[in-house]
C-alpha positions as CSV (number, residue, x, y, z in Angstrom):
1,M,0.3,-0.1,0.2
2,Q,1.8,3.0,-1.2
3,R,2.1,6.3,1.0
4,G,2.9,10.0,0.0
5,A,1.4,13.2,1.1
6,Q,-0.1,13.4,-2.3
7,R,0.6,11.5,-5.3
8,K,1.4,13.4,-8.6
9,K,-0.9,12.8,-11.0
10,N,0.2,10.6,-14.1
11,D,-0.6,13.2,-16.9
12,S,1.4,11.1,-19.6
13,T,-1.8,9.6,-20.7
14,K,-3.7,9.2,-23.9
15,M,-7.1,8.0,-25.1
16,S,-7.2,4.5,-27.0
17,D,-9.1,3.6,-30.0
18,K,-11.6,2.4,-27.4
19,G,-12.1,5.5,-25.4
20,R,-9.9,4.3,-22.3
21,R,-7.2,6.4,-20.8
22,I,-4.0,4.7,-21.3
23,T,-0.4,5.9,-20.9
24,Y,1.8,6.3,-23.7
25,A,4.2,3.7,-22.9
26,E,0.8,1.1,-23.3
27,A,0.1,2.4,-26.1
28,L,3.4,1.9,-27.7
29,L,2.9,-1.7,-26.8
30,V,-0.7,-1.8,-28.3
31,E,0.6,-0.6,-31.5
32,L,3.1,-2.9,-31.4
33,V,0.7,-6.3,-30.4
34,E,-1.9,-4.8,-33.0
35,G,0.9,-5.3,-35.9
36,A,2.9,-8.8,-34.5
37,P,2.4,-12.1,-36.0
38,P,0.3,-14.4,-34.2
39,R,2.3,-15.9,-31.0
40,E,2.3,-19.2,-29.2
41,G,4.1,-20.3,-26.0
42,R,3.8,-18.3,-22.4
43,V,3.8,-14.6,-22.8
44,L,4.4,-12.2,-19.8
45,V,2.9,-8.7,-19.6
46,A,3.9,-6.7,-16.6
47,G,3.9,-3.2,-15.6
48,N,0.3,-2.6,-17.0
49,R,-2.0,-1.4,-14.3
50,S,-5.1,-1.3,-16.6
51,G,-5.4,-4.5,-18.4
52,V,-5.6,-2.9,-22.1
53,V,-2.1,-4.4,-23.1
54,V,-2.9,-7.7,-21.6
55,G,-6.8,-7.8,-23.3
56,E,-4.4,-6.8,-26.7
57,A,-2.4,-9.6,-26.2
58,M,-4.8,-12.1,-25.4
59,R,-7.3,-11.2,-28.3
60,R,-4.3,-10.7,-30.7
61,W,-2.5,-14.1,-30.1
62,P,-5.5,-16.7,-29.2
63,A,-3.2,-19.2,-29.0
64,A,-0.5,-17.8,-26.7
65,E,-0.7,-18.3,-23.0
66,V,-0.9,-14.5,-21.5
67,T,-0.3,-14.2,-18.2
68,A,-0.4,-10.7,-16.4
69,H,1.7,-9.7,-13.6
70,A,0.9,-7.5,-11.0
71,F,2.6,-6.7,-7.5
72,D,-0.4,-5.2,-6.2
73,A,-4.0,-6.9,-5.4
74,H,-5.3,-3.4,-6.8
75,H,-4.1,-3.3,-10.4
76,A,-4.6,-7.1,-10.3
77,R,-8.8,-6.4,-9.2
78,A,-8.6,-3.7,-12.2
79,I,-6.7,-6.0,-14.5
80,R,-9.4,-8.6,-13.6
81,K,-12.2,-6.4,-14.0
82,S,-11.0,-5.1,-17.4
83,L,-10.7,-8.6,-19.0
84,L,-13.8,-9.7,-17.9
85,A,-15.7,-6.5,-18.9
86,E,-14.6,-7.4,-22.3
87,G,-15.3,-11.6,-22.2
88,L,-11.7,-12.4,-21.8
89,P,-10.6,-15.0,-19.1
90,A,-9.3,-13.7,-15.6
91,R,-7.6,-16.2,-14.8
92,G,-3.8,-15.3,-16.3
93,V,-3.7,-12.4,-13.6
94,A,-1.2,-13.0,-11.2
95,C,-0.5,-11.0,-8.2
96,A,2.7,-12.1,-7.0
97,P,6.6,-11.2,-5.7
98,N,8.1,-12.3,-8.7
99,V,7.1,-13.3,-12.3
100,G,7.3,-17.0,-12.3
101,E,9.2,-18.6,-15.2
102,G,9.0,-20.2,-18.8
103,Y,8.6,-16.9,-21.1
104,S,9.1,-17.1,-24.5
105,A,7.9,-13.3,-25.0
106,A,7.6,-10.4,-22.3
107,L,5.9,-6.9,-22.6
108,F,7.2,-4.9,-20.3
109,M,5.8,-1.0,-19.4
110,T,6.8,1.6,-16.9
111,T,6.5,5.4,-16.2
112,P,8.3,7.8,-13.6
113,Q,5.2,7.7,-11.5
114,S,4.4,3.9,-11.5
115,M,8.2,2.5,-10.1
116,T,11.0,3.3,-8.8
117,A,14.2,3.1,-10.9
118,E,15.3,0.4,-8.5
119,L,12.2,-1.8,-8.8
120,V,12.3,-1.3,-12.9
121,L,15.6,-2.7,-12.3
122,D,15.1,-5.2,-10.2
123,Q,11.7,-6.3,-12.7
124,L,14.0,-6.5,-15.7
125,Q,16.1,-9.1,-14.1
126,D,13.6,-10.9,-12.9
127,I,12.2,-11.1,-16.7
128,F,15.7,-11.9,-18.1
129,L,15.5,-14.9,-15.3
130,S,12.3,-15.9,-15.9
131,M,12.8,-15.9,-19.8
132,D,13.3,-19.0,-21.8
133,E,16.2,-18.8,-24.2
134,G,15.5,-17.4,-27.1
135,G,12.8,-15.5,-25.6
136,E,12.2,-11.7,-26.1
137,L,11.5,-8.6,-24.3
138,W,9.8,-5.6,-25.8
139,A,10.1,-2.8,-23.2
140,A,8.0,0.8,-23.4
141,F,9.6,3.6,-21.2
142,E,8.1,7.1,-20.4
143,G,10.6,10.0,-19.9
144,D,14.2,9.9,-20.1
145,Q,14.6,8.1,-23.3
146,D,18.5,7.9,-23.1
147,A,17.9,6.6,-19.6
148,A,15.8,4.2,-20.4
149,I,18.4,2.9,-22.5
150,R,21.2,2.6,-20.2
151,T,18.7,1.0,-17.4
152,M,17.8,-1.6,-20.1
153,K,21.5,-2.3,-20.9
154,Q,22.3,-2.8,-17.2
155,V,20.0,-6.0,-17.6
156,W,19.7,-6.9,-21.3
157,P,23.1,-7.3,-23.0
158,S,21.8,-6.5,-26.4
159,V,19.5,-3.8,-26.3
160,H,17.3,-2.3,-29.6
161,V,15.5,0.7,-30.4
162,E,12.1,-0.4,-31.9
163,R,10.6,2.9,-32.1
164,R,11.0,6.4,-30.6
165,A,7.7,8.4,-29.5
166,K,7.2,12.0,-28.5
167,H,6.4,10.7,-24.7
168,A,7.9,7.4,-24.8
169,I,10.4,4.7,-26.1
170,L,9.9,1.2,-27.5
171,L,13.1,-1.4,-26.9
172,R,13.2,-4.6,-28.2
173,A,16.0,-7.6,-26.6
174,E,16.6,-10.9,-26.5
175,K,18.2,-13.8,-24.6
176,R,20.3,-15.7,-26.5
177,G,23.4,-17.4,-24.4
178,Q,24.0,-13.8,-22.4
179,I,25.8,-14.7,-18.8
180,V,24.0,-11.6,-16.8
181,K,25.8,-11.0,-13.2
182,T,22.4,-11.0,-11.3
183,R,22.3,-7.8,-8.6
184,D,20.8,-8.6,-5.1
185,F,18.3,-5.6,-4.5
186,S,16.9,-6.5,-1.3
187,A,18.2,-4.6,1.6
188,E,18.9,-4.9,5.3
189,W,18.7,-2.6,8.4
190,Q,17.5,-2.4,12.0
191,A,15.3,-0.7,14.0
192,S,14.2,-1.1,17.7
193,V,11.5,0.3,20.5
194,P,12.7,1.6,23.6
195,G,13.8,-1.4,25.9
196,G,13.6,-3.4,23.0
197,E,16.7,-5.1,21.5
198,P,17.4,-4.1,17.8
199,V,15.9,-6.3,15.2
200,T,17.1,-6.6,11.5
201,F,14.4,-6.5,8.8
202,T,14.9,-6.8,5.6
203,S,13.0,-4.9,2.6
204,L,12.4,-5.5,-0.9
205,P,12.4,-2.8,-4.3
206,G,8.7,-1.8,-3.9
207,C,7.7,-1.9,-0.7
208,F,7.2,1.1,1.3
209,C,10.2,2.8,3.0
210,H,12.9,0.0,1.1
211,R,15.9,0.5,2.6
212,R,15.4,2.2,6.1
213,P,13.3,2.6,8.3
214,D,9.7,4.7,8.4
215,A,9.6,7.3,11.0
216,G,6.4,7.3,11.3
217,G,5.9,3.6,11.7
218,L,8.9,3.7,14.4
219,A,6.5,5.8,15.8
220,L,3.3,4.0,16.0
221,A,5.6,0.9,16.8
222,E,6.8,2.5,19.7
223,V,2.9,4.0,21.0
224,A,1.9,0.4,20.4
225,A,4.5,-1.3,22.6
226,R,3.2,0.3,25.6
227,E,-0.4,-1.2,25.4
228,R,-0.8,-4.2,27.2
229,G,-3.7,-7.0,27.3
230,C,-3.2,-7.3,23.5
231,A,-3.1,-10.9,22.8
232,R,-4.3,-10.5,18.9
233,I,-3.1,-7.9,16.8
234,I,-3.4,-6.8,13.1
235,D,-0.7,-4.7,11.3
236,M,-3.2,-3.1,7.9
237,G,-0.8,-1.8,5.4
238,C,2.2,-4.0,7.0
239,G,5.2,-3.1,4.6
240,C,8.0,-5.4,5.5
241,G,6.1,-6.0,9.1
242,L,8.1,-3.1,10.6
243,V,5.3,-2.4,13.1
244,G,3.5,-5.6,13.6
245,L,6.6,-7.7,14.3
246,L,8.1,-4.6,16.9
247,V,4.7,-4.8,18.9
248,A,4.7,-8.7,18.6
249,D,8.1,-8.7,19.7
250,A,8.2,-5.9,22.5
251,F,4.9,-7.8,24.0
252,R,7.2,-11.5,23.8
253,R,9.5,-9.8,25.6
254,A,7.2,-9.2,28.4
255,G,6.1,-12.5,28.6
256,A,2.9,-12.6,26.8
257,S,2.2,-14.9,23.7
258,P,0.8,-12.7,21.0
259,A,-1.3,-13.7,17.8
260,L,-0.4,-11.5,14.4
261,T,-2.2,-10.9,11.7
262,L,-0.1,-9.1,8.7
263,V,-2.4,-7.6,5.9
264,D,-0.8,-5.6,2.7
265,S,-2.2,-5.3,-0.5
266,H,1.6,-5.3,-2.5
267,A,3.3,-8.8,-2.7
268,R,6.9,-7.6,-2.5
269,A,5.6,-6.4,1.4
270,I,4.2,-9.6,1.9
271,A,7.3,-11.2,1.2
272,A,9.2,-9.5,3.0
273,A,7.0,-9.6,6.4
274,R,7.3,-13.3,5.8
275,I,11.3,-13.2,5.7
276,N,11.3,-10.8,8.9
277,A,8.7,-13.0,10.6
278,A,10.7,-16.3,10.4
279,R,13.7,-14.5,11.4
280,L,12.0,-13.8,14.8
281,G,10.5,-16.7,14.9
282,F,6.8,-15.6,14.6
283,E,4.2,-17.0,12.6
284,P,1.6,-14.7,11.6
285,E,-1.3,-15.3,9.2
286,F,-0.3,-13.4,6.1
287,I,-3.3,-11.7,4.1
288,L,-2.8,-10.0,0.6
289,A,-5.4,-7.9,0.0
290,D,-6.4,-4.5,-1.3
291,D,-9.4,-4.3,0.7
292,G,-8.8,-5.0,4.4
293,L,-9.9,-8.2,6.1
294,P,-12.8,-10.5,4.7
295,R,-16.0,-9.2,5.7
296,G,-16.7,-12.1,7.6
297,R,-14.1,-11.2,10.1
298,V,-15.3,-9.3,13.1
299,G,-14.3,-8.5,16.9
300,E,-11.7,-11.0,16.4
301,F,-8.8,-8.4,17.8
302,D,-7.3,-6.4,20.6
303,L,-5.0,-4.3,18.9
304,F,-5.3,-2.5,15.1
305,V,-2.0,-0.6,14.1
306,G,-2.0,1.0,10.6
307,N,-0.2,3.6,9.2
308,P,-2.5,4.4,6.3
309,P,-1.7,6.4,2.7
310,Y,-2.8,10.3,3.1
311,Y,-3.5,10.9,-0.7
312,S,-7.3,10.5,-2.9
313,D,-8.5,12.8,0.2
314,Y,-7.9,10.1,3.0
315,R,-10.0,7.6,0.8
316,I,-7.7,4.6,1.5
317,A,-7.4,5.6,5.3
318,D,-11.2,5.3,5.2
319,V,-10.5,1.5,4.6
320,F,-8.2,1.1,7.3
321,L,-10.4,2.4,9.9
322,E,-13.4,0.7,8.9
323,T,-11.2,-2.5,9.0
324,A,-10.0,-1.2,12.4
325,Y,-13.7,-0.9,13.6
326,R,-15.0,-4.1,12.1
327,A,-12.0,-6.1,13.2
328,L,-11.8,-4.7,17.0
329,R,-13.8,-6.5,19.6
330,P,-15.3,-4.1,22.0
331,G,-12.7,-2.2,24.4
332,G,-10.0,-3.0,21.6
333,I,-7.1,-0.2,20.7
334,C,-7.2,1.5,17.5
335,L,-3.6,3.1,16.4
336,S,-3.4,5.2,13.8
337,V,-0.3,7.3,12.6
338,V,-0.4,10.5,10.9
339,K,2.1,13.5,9.9
340,T,-0.5,16.3,10.5
341,A,-3.5,15.1,12.7
342,S,-5.7,17.6,11.5
343,G,-6.6,15.4,8.0
344,L,-6.8,12.0,9.8
345,I,-9.0,13.0,12.9
346,P,-12.3,13.3,11.4
347,V,-11.9,10.0,9.3
348,Q,-10.8,8.4,12.6
349,E,-13.6,9.8,14.2
350,K,-16.1,8.6,11.6
351,F,-15.8,5.0,13.5
352,F,-14.8,6.2,16.9
353,R,-16.4,8.2,19.1
354,K,-13.0,9.5,21.0
355,V,-9.8,9.7,19.1
356,E,-6.8,11.0,21.6
357,V,-3.8,12.3,19.6
358,I,-0.3,11.3,21.0
359,P,2.8,13.1,19.6
360,R,5.6,11.0,18.7
361,R,8.8,11.8,16.6
362,G,7.0,14.5,15.0
363,Y,4.2,12.4,13.7
364,S,0.9,12.1,15.6
365,V,-0.4,8.9,16.7
366,L,-4.4,8.4,16.9
367,R,-5.5,6.2,19.8
368,S,-9.5,5.0,19.9
369,E,-10.9,2.6,21.9
370,R,-14.0,0.4,20.3
């Protein structure tokens, strides 16, 4: 679940011939697929959040097995919805930390707003490793076109410019006997709460605050670790597990045996949280979802912790706090964190009668009882 004070609007879009708004990178790949000969074998589509490129590949290449990869459950849901609306099967949509293997061709697209530079490199490497010998990749980039070529060449030794357009570039690469030195893009760092031992965390590209602990998350963990009598904890938007695992570890050191549920919409976040939980000897419940807990999960938890995104007029924070109200037992504690309390207080007050503001590390931790 990506966060920020306010997402920049992606204005690098155009209208497709079907009247849908798509990025310029998507448009280049749609044009490529429309003019390409029929394909067979396994075809990967990565980086597409709308389903437009996936649908075009399925229609033009009916003999191919097309897989749409998404990191985020929200994007996977949008792709499935798009495919079903066009009468196409949605069974090939995969929300996973990696793309899989055994592909004969791949289509990849990215914009400066959709992926960090490190995640682009990581996914290009993942695609290279997933390809069969002789496989081809077409990659469409928006932004600096020369930088796009340099980025591709860091992973794929042989890169050709297929097409330059005003707002995007289409590159082609082949896997033919090259030996590529792979890179490990994961990071390790430590975090702790007062009175606790430092805990080592692993993060992956795509995780919120990759390569460092988030100050807001630390503020939330430090306040939550002071709560007592909370045997069942839910951490929503868990990222690499920073808050939930620090709190569970603090409770365990105090003699409790906490049960932990970690929820996030990003497959890379869940993958990192699994690594960190195993390192600490915890066996949490992991939930990959973009809409909180399943609706039937009511009143199960003693403590809810959440570091919700602030953008989109707090609409995602609304999902977090509605989930908190539903998930907590009567008397359960809801803790959320925000840089400026005034924006989040009205959202939390929709679900909880009283909101206490606890200053910590330049952030505001909002505490309510169910």
